[in-house]
N, C-alpha and C positions, 0 to 999 in steps of 0.2 A: 319329367318325373325323375327322381333320383335313382340310380341303380347301385347296389352293393352286391358283394359276392354272396354266394349261399352260406359260407362259413361265417361271414359278417352278420348275415341276416338271422342265422342260429345264435350267434352271441347277443344281438339285440334283444332276440325273444327271450333269452335265458336271463339277460339283465334285467328285463322288465318283470318277469315272473319273480325273480329274486327280490325285487323292490316290493311286491305285494306281500311276500313272506316276510322279509326282514323288517319292514317299516314298523308293523305293530309291535313286534318284538322289541325292536329299540325304543319305541315311545314308552311302552309300559315298564320295560326295564330301567329306564332312566327316572321314570315317575315314581317307583318303589324304591329305588336304590337309596340308601341313606346318605345325605349330603348335608352334614351338620354345618359346613362353613357357609351355607347359602340360605338366604329367606325363602319362605315358602313360595313367593312369586318368582324368584330366580330358579328354584327348582323345578318348578312346573314350566318355567320357559326353556330350561335345558332340555327337558323332554319334547318340548314342541320343537326346538332347533334340531335335535335328533332326528325327528320324523321328518321335518322338512328337507335336511341335508340328504338324507336317505333317499326320499323321493326325487330329489334333484339329480343325485348321482346315477340311480337306476332308471329315471325317467318313466317309472311306473304309471305316473299320471303326467299329462301334459304340463309343461313347466309353468305355463300362466295359471292352470289351476291349482298348482301347488302354492304359486304365489298368493293366491287369495284364501287358501287353505290356513296358512300361517296365522294372518290377524285374525281369522275367524276363530281358531283355536285359542288365541290369546284371550278373546273374549269369552269364549265358553268357559274357560278355566278361571276366570276372573282375574286375570293378570293385569289387565287395563281396560278401561270402559271404551265403548265402541268409537266415541269421539276422538280418542286419542290414538286407537288402533288403526283407525281408518284416515286419520289426518295426513300421512304421506302421499295419499293419493291425490291429494290436492297440493302437492309440493310444487313450487315454480319449475323445477326441473321437468315434472310431467308435461308442462305447456311448451317447454323448449323441445321436448320430444315431438310433440303433436305438431307444433310449427314446422321444425325441420322435416318431420315426415312428409307432411303436405307439400311443402316445396320441392321435396325429392320426388314427389308422385307427379307433379307439374313438369319437371325436368324430362321425366320418362314418357309422361303423356304426349308431350310436344316434340319428342325426338331429340332433344339438345344433346343427350348422351351419345346417341348414335351419330350426330353430326360432328361432335368433337372427335371422336374416336375415328371415324373415316378422314376427317380433315388432317390428323395426324399421321395415320398410317398410309395415306396416299401421297404424302408429302414427297416432294423431289430428294430432300435430304435422306429419307428412309430408303427410297430407291428399291433396288433388287438385292440388297445385302441381307444374308440371313441373319448376321449378327444385329444389324440395325432393325431389321423387322422385330426381332425379339426384345430388343431394348425398347423401341417405340411401343409395342404392344403392352408390355409390362408398365411402362411409364403412363400410358393412357389409363390402363387399370388402376394403377396407383393414385393418380390425380383424380379420377371420378370418385374413387372410394373415399376420398378425404371429405365428400359433402353428401354422399348417400351410402346407404348400408352396404356392408362388404358383400353380403349375399345377392342384394339387387345389382350390383356392379357386376359380379361375375356371372350372374344369370344373363345379363346384358352382353358381356365380352365374350362369353364361351361359344356362341353360335358363330361371331366374327372370327374367333381363333380357328375353328373348325374349317371355317370357309377359306381361310388363308392356307391352312394345312393341305386341304382338298386341292386347291389351285396349284400349290408347290408340286404336289404328287402328280397331277395331271400333266404338268409342263416339264418336271423333272424328277420321273420316278426313281431313277437311279441315285439322286443326290440327297433327297430328304429321307433321312435316316429315322428309325423308329424312336431314337433318343432324341432327336431334334423335336418330334412331335410330342414326345414327352415334356421336353423343355417348354414348348408353348404352352400345353396345359399347366404344368405346374407353375408357370409364370404367372397365368391367369388366376389361379387359386391364392397362391403365395403373395403376389404384389396387390391383389385385393384386400388381403388381410393386413399387409403392412401399411397400405395406404390410410387405411381408417385409424391410424393412431395419430395422424398429423393434426387432427383438429378435433374438439370435443364432440362434435356431432357425426365424426366418421364412423363410429360404430358404438351401439347402445353400451358397452362396457365402460367407455369414457365417461359418459353421462351417470352411469351407476356409480362408479367410482368416485366421481366429483360430488355426487350427492352424499355419499357416506363421510367424505372429507368435511363438507360443510356443515352437515348435522352434527357430527361428532367432534370434529377438530375446531369449529368455528373460522374456518379458513375457506375464503372464496377465491376461486381461480378463474378469472376471466378468460376469454376467447384468445386474446392475444397473448396471455402468459402460457397457456397450453401450448399455443403453436411456437413459442420461443423454444421450448424443449422438444416438444413432439416433431416438428419438421426436420431438425437436424437427427434425430433417432430414425426417422423415415428415409432421409437421403442416404444415410450410411447404410442401413439395412437393404435398401432396394439396390445399391450399387454393387454390394456384395453378393446379393442374390443374383443379379445380372452376371457378375463375373464369373461364379462358380458353374451357372447354368450353361452358359456360353462356353466355357472351358471344357467342361464334362461332357456336354451334349451337342457337339458340333453338327452342322447340316452336311458336311462334307464336300461343299463349294463355296467359293467366296462370292459367286453373282448367281442369281436366279431370273434369268431373262424372261421376261413376260408377266411377272407376278403382280407388278404394280398396276397393270391394266384393269383387272377385275375391281381393285379396290377404288381406283378412280371412277369407274363405272357405278359402283354402289353409291359413291358420294354423289355423282350426278343425278341418281335416281330420287335423291332426298329433295331435289328441287330448291326453290328459294325459301328462306326462313318465314315461316307463317307468322301472323300478328300474335297468336298464341305463344309462339316461341319468343317472340320479342319483349311480350309482356312478362313473360316468365324470367327472361334475362333481367328485366328492370327490377321486379321483386327480388330476385336472388341478390342483385347488387345492392340494393337497399339494404337487405339484411345482414349481408357480410360487411358492408360499411358500418352498419351499427354495431356488429360484433367486435370489429377492430377498433373502433373508435376510443374506447377507454384506454387501451393500451397506448395509442397515438397520443391521445391527451396527456397521459402520465409521462410520456417522453418528452413532450413540448412544454409542458406546464408543471410537471411532478405529479407525483401520486396523491399528496395532499392539497393540491389546488382545488379551490372551490367547484371549478368548472368539472374537473374529473370526478369529484366525489358526487356531484349533482347528477351527472351524466349516467354514472353507474347506478344510483339510486332510483332514477325516474325511467330509465331505459336499460334495463338488465338484459341479459341474453334471452331470456324467456319472452319478455315484450317485444323485443327486436324480431324474434321469429314469428310472433303472432302478427306483428304489423305487417311483416313480408307476406304472411298468409293472407291478410285482410286486402292486400293489393292484388292478389289473384283474383279474388271475387269482385273486386272494383274496376279493374282495367278491363275494357270491353274488347271482345273479338269483333262483335257486330253489335253496336249499340241500338240499331233499330230493332233487331230481332231480340235484343237483350239477352245476348250470349257474351259470357264473360271467360276469362282465361281458364277457369276451372269450375265444375260444377260442385255442388255439395255430394252427390253420389260418387263422383270421382276421387273427391278428397276424402271420403270416409274409407276408402279402399287402401287404408294403411295398416301397418302391424299393431293393433290394438294388443295383443297378446303380451308384448314387450312392455306395455304401460302397466298390466296386471302384474307381471312378474317384477318389475322396478319397485311398484309400490309395496308389494308384499315383502320384498326384500329390505327395503329401507324401513319399514315398519317394524320387523323383527330386529333389524341392526339398531334402530333406537331402544328398543325394549331392553336389549342386551346391556345396554350403558345405564338405563333408568332403574333396573332392577339389581344393579351392580355385579351382575352376572360377568361383566367384562373385567371388572377388577379381578375376580376370582379366576378367570381364565388367564389374564396377565401373570398373575402370581404363580400359577401353576407351571408355566412354561418358562418363567423368568430364568430358571437355573441352567437351562440348556439351549436357550436362543440369546444371540447378542441384543442387548437393549436397544443399541442404535448403531449409526455408521454403517460402513460398507457390508458388514455381516448380517446385519438386520434387512438391509435392502436385497442382498443376494438370498436369504432365506425366503423373504416374501415372493420374490420373483420365480425361485424354483419351485415353491408350492403352488402357485398360480399356473405355472406352465404345465406341471404334472396334472393338476386338476382339470386344465383345460383339454388334455389328451383323453380324460375318461368320461367328461360331461360337456354340455355346452358352454361356450364362453361366457354367456350371459349369467347361467347358474354358477360358474365358476367365480366370476367376480361377486355375486351375492353371498357365496359362502365365505371366500377368502379374505376380502378387504375388510369386514368388520373384524375377522379374527386378527388380522395383522395390526388393525388399530388397538384392539385390546392388548396384544403383546407388546406393542412399542409405546403406547401410552403418549406422553407429550411429544416424543420424537418421532411420530407416526406419518408426518406429512411425505417423506421420500419414500418409504417402504410401501405405504398405502398406493402412492402413485405408480411405483414400480410394479406392484402386485395388479393394479387396474390395467396397466398396459400389457403386462405378460400375459394376462388371461387371455388375450387375443392370439397368442402364439401356439395354437394347436395344430400342427402341421403334419404329424407322423401318419394319421390314420384318416380314411374316408369318413368315418363316424365322429370324428373330433370336431368338424365345423361343417355347416352346409356348403361353403365354398370348395371344400376339398370333395365332397360328395358329388357336387356338380361336375368337376372335370374328371372325377374317376369314371364316371359313367361314359365317358368317351371311349373307353377301351385302349386309349394310348398309353396309359400309365399301369404297368404291373403294380401290385401291392408292394413287394420288396423294394422296388425303385423309389415309390412314394415315401416309405418308411426311411429309407436310406438318406434321401434328399430332406425329408421333414426333420429328422433328428439333427442333421447339420445345422439347418436353419434354426431350429429351438436353441441349440448351443449358441450359435451366433447372436440370435437375439437375446438371450440371456445376457451375454456378456455387453452388447450394446446398450440395452437398457439399464442395466447396473451402472454402467460407467456414465451413460448419460443422465440418469437420474442424479447421481452423485455430484456430477460436474455442473449440471445446468438447473438444478431445482434447489433453492434456498432451503435451509433447514426447517424453517417456520413460514 
């Protein structure tokens, strides 16, 4: 269970109560406020957007419920028919979500994440060096987070980190400082969030941002393309994170004798890789190969080659994810007993709430452009926001980071990315990607993201320390994302 301080609990209660009070005021005020420059449909949609944004920021209702409420109001107010309002819930990215979530569930179910974590942490290179332990712990968290959700990754790595800290304190109570324990916990939360930026499936914010870009800009970014700029950003951010945590939160000694033994023992307890684990590795390997294939084919034969175009046409990322999922149901663990790698019951234990939130966000974003509300928004801010280039990318990243500190990352990207696309117009690719990535950088407060809340519950991180290190990483992340986006992402 996630724990926050009494003051933060009071703030959360106040925020939700404020949402119930402010939301109807915002909605009806926008509904009756004269807006002569808008069509009736755009005017009513502006009121719906105000209501949804207020609920997402205050979390007066669960985020997923608000996601469903948006398109429901669009239909009730006659802004669009049901077939159009609910169409985004059948978007191909929805099926990429489902496939990736089920594959991630199989990884967790068969313990592949734990195996990988203990294999690295018990390695001889890591040994008994506090700096290497910190580096390896963060690197494992970062790598796992590339493929499964940030929250799931941190929830898995958190108890492993606590076990390492406890082993260190039992063997070397005088050497393992409170600062080093804080560094281990902060590394877990921050590396989990950073790692999700490397791939489209690393965090839902990436896929949501890609959905807006594809729908509103007509630009499809494949798996390989994302990794081409996402991985360098992650590498730079991770090394900066490690360097400043290692420098500012030292353990006090260079060697911690006997610390490696418990990790080796935990690894030994896992035993041999099960048949289910092998099958999951096969399914994931096939899926990743299919995700990367279009980019590799483009390098070998060119983007306009027939083989490249046909592969992308017939095996897009969503189909690749579903093919990997199908393998989980086809590869047997015990064929005679008709036991397969994953059961339907286990597969259904995924985060369906994200799908509701995503569908609602995309539906509203699509309506913003179809009703011409986006044009009006773009014109209203054109005088004080740079139209393109470094300035627009920087503004997009700053707004997304600030929003992610106040509300969930997923809600932030749903609010900010359509706004950025409306502001930037035809030049929106770079700022939209910057906003989508920056929405993950909520590092200052336990309430900013579940990853922060999980490690804060350890008791090893005083709130001022999380805020101090978090704001530093927010600033560094802003700089790296802006530079990385401008240098590595083409204008169109």
